[in-house]
C-alpha positions as CSV (number, residue, x, y, z in Angstrom):
1,X,-79.1,-15.9,1.5
2,X,-76.3,-14.0,2.7
3,X,-74.0,-16.7,2.0
4,X,-75.3,-17.4,-1.8
5,X,-74.4,-13.3,-2.3
6,X,-71.3,-13.6,-0.9
7,X,-70.5,-16.5,-3.2
8,X,-71.6,-15.1,-6.1
9,X,-70.2,-11.5,-5.8
10,X,-66.7,-13.8,-5.0
11,X,-67.3,-15.9,-8.8
12,X,-67.7,-12.2,-10.0
13,X,-64.3,-11.2,-9.0
14,X,-62.9,-13.9,-9.7
15,X,-63.8,-14.0,-13.6
16,X,-63.2,-10.5,-13.7
17,X,-59.5,-10.7,-12.6
18,X,-59.2,-13.7,-14.6
19,X,-60.8,-11.8,-17.8
20,X,-58.2,-8.8,-17.2
21,X,-55.4,-10.6,-16.7
22,X,-56.1,-12.4,-20.3
23,X,-56.6,-15.8,-18.6
24,X,-59.2,-19.0,-19.8
25,X,-62.6,-19.2,-17.9
26,X,-65.3,-21.4,-17.8
27,X,-69.0,-19.9,-18.3
28,X,-72.0,-20.9,-16.4
29,X,-72.5,-23.3,-19.1
30,X,-69.4,-25.6,-18.8
31,X,-67.9,-24.1,-21.9
32,X,-64.4,-22.6,-21.9
33,X,-64.2,-18.9,-23.3
34,X,-60.6,-17.1,-23.8
35,X,-60.6,-13.6,-22.6
36,X,-59.4,-10.7,-24.2
37,X,-55.8,-11.1,-24.5
38,X,-54.0,-7.5,-24.4
39,X,-52.7,-6.0,-27.5
40,X,-48.8,-6.2,-28.1
41,X,-47.9,-3.2,-29.9
42,X,-44.2,-4.2,-29.4
43,X,-43.3,-3.8,-32.8
44,X,-44.5,-0.6,-33.6
45,X,-43.1,0.5,-30.4
46,X,-39.8,-0.4,-31.8
47,X,-40.5,1.3,-35.1
48,X,-41.7,4.5,-33.7
49,X,-38.6,5.0,-31.3
50,X,-36.0,4.2,-34.5
51,X,-35.4,7.9,-34.9
52,X,-36.5,7.6,-38.5
53,X,-40.5,7.5,-38.6
54,X,-42.1,11.0,-37.1
55,X,-44.0,10.9,-33.8
56,X,-46.3,13.9,-32.7
57,X,-43.2,15.2,-30.8
58,X,-41.8,15.9,-34.4
59,X,-44.4,18.5,-35.1
60,X,-43.5,21.5,-37.0
61,X,-43.6,24.8,-33.8
62,X,-44.0,27.2,-37.0
63,X,-47.6,28.7,-37.1
64,X,-47.9,27.8,-40.7
65,X,-47.5,24.2,-39.8
66,X,-49.8,24.0,-36.9
67,X,-52.5,25.9,-38.9
68,X,-52.2,22.7,-41.7
69,X,-52.2,20.2,-38.9
70,X,-55.7,22.1,-37.0
71,X,-57.3,22.4,-41.3
72,X,-56.3,19.0,-41.9
73,X,-57.8,17.3,-38.1
74,X,-60.7,19.8,-38.8
75,X,-61.4,18.2,-42.2
76,X,-60.9,14.4,-40.8
77,X,-63.0,15.6,-37.7
78,X,-65.7,17.2,-40.1
79,X,-66.1,13.8,-42.7
80,X,-68.8,11.7,-41.5
81,X,-68.0,8.5,-43.7
82,X,-64.7,8.0,-41.3
83,X,-64.6,5.1,-38.4
84,X,-63.9,6.5,-35.4
85,X,-60.0,4.9,-36.0
86,X,-59.7,6.7,-38.9
87,X,-60.8,9.9,-37.6
88,X,-57.9,9.1,-34.6
89,X,-54.8,8.6,-37.3
90,X,-52.1,11.1,-36.0
91,X,-51.1,14.1,-38.1
92,X,-47.8,15.5,-38.3
93,X,-46.8,18.6,-40.3
94,X,-43.3,19.9,-40.8
95,X,-42.4,22.3,-43.3
96,X,-45.6,22.0,-45.0
97,X,-45.4,18.2,-45.8
98,X,-48.0,16.5,-43.6
99,X,-47.2,12.8,-42.6
100,X,-50.2,10.3,-41.7
101,X,-49.6,7.4,-39.5
102,X,-52.0,5.1,-37.9
103,X,-54.4,2.3,-38.3
104,X,-57.6,2.8,-40.9
105,X,-60.4,0.4,-41.2
106,X,-60.3,0.4,-45.2
107,X,-58.1,1.3,-48.2
108,X,-61.1,4.0,-49.1
109,X,-60.5,5.5,-45.3
110,X,-56.7,5.8,-46.4
111,X,-57.3,7.5,-49.8
112,X,-60.3,9.6,-48.1
113,X,-58.0,11.2,-45.4
114,X,-55.2,11.6,-47.5
115,X,-57.1,13.4,-50.1
116,X,-58.6,16.0,-47.2
117,X,-55.0,16.4,-46.4
118,X,-53.6,17.5,-49.8
119,X,-56.9,19.9,-50.3
120,X,-55.4,21.8,-47.3
121,X,-53.8,25.2,-48.4
122,X,-50.7,25.1,-47.3
123,X,-49.8,21.4,-48.1
124,X,-46.5,21.0,-50.4
125,X,-46.7,16.9,-50.1
126,X,-48.8,14.1,-48.3
127,X,-46.9,10.8,-46.7
128,X,-49.5,8.8,-46.3
129,X,-48.4,6.1,-44.2
130,X,-51.5,5.1,-43.0
131,X,-51.8,1.1,-42.3
132,X,-55.2,-0.7,-43.0
133,X,-56.0,-3.0,-40.8
134,X,-58.7,-5.6,-40.7
135,X,-60.3,-7.3,-37.5
């Protein structure tokens, strides 16, 4: 009995290790499944390092810019129709210009978030760089 338990634990541990590394595993019924492959954000990381794309480190330091960003984020979080992905977009304000970056699920989410940003007092312009992604 102890041998069977140790054998089972060994099989489970091996399967978990293979899944973490993105390897193919064989199921109990003999079918082969491909484990999740880690995401590759290399292209986006290179784009962000280019110096032309704003990142969170570029957030304006003035009280007005911080307040605008806070109000836009609050509006996004209060919008019940947005997905978790939509609520996690980057919001960067520099001299009253709000830049929105990151993935959203639909074109409607993209438009909704831009609309929320535009309605905040102190916003001069919205640079909507949100990307619609499909699963």
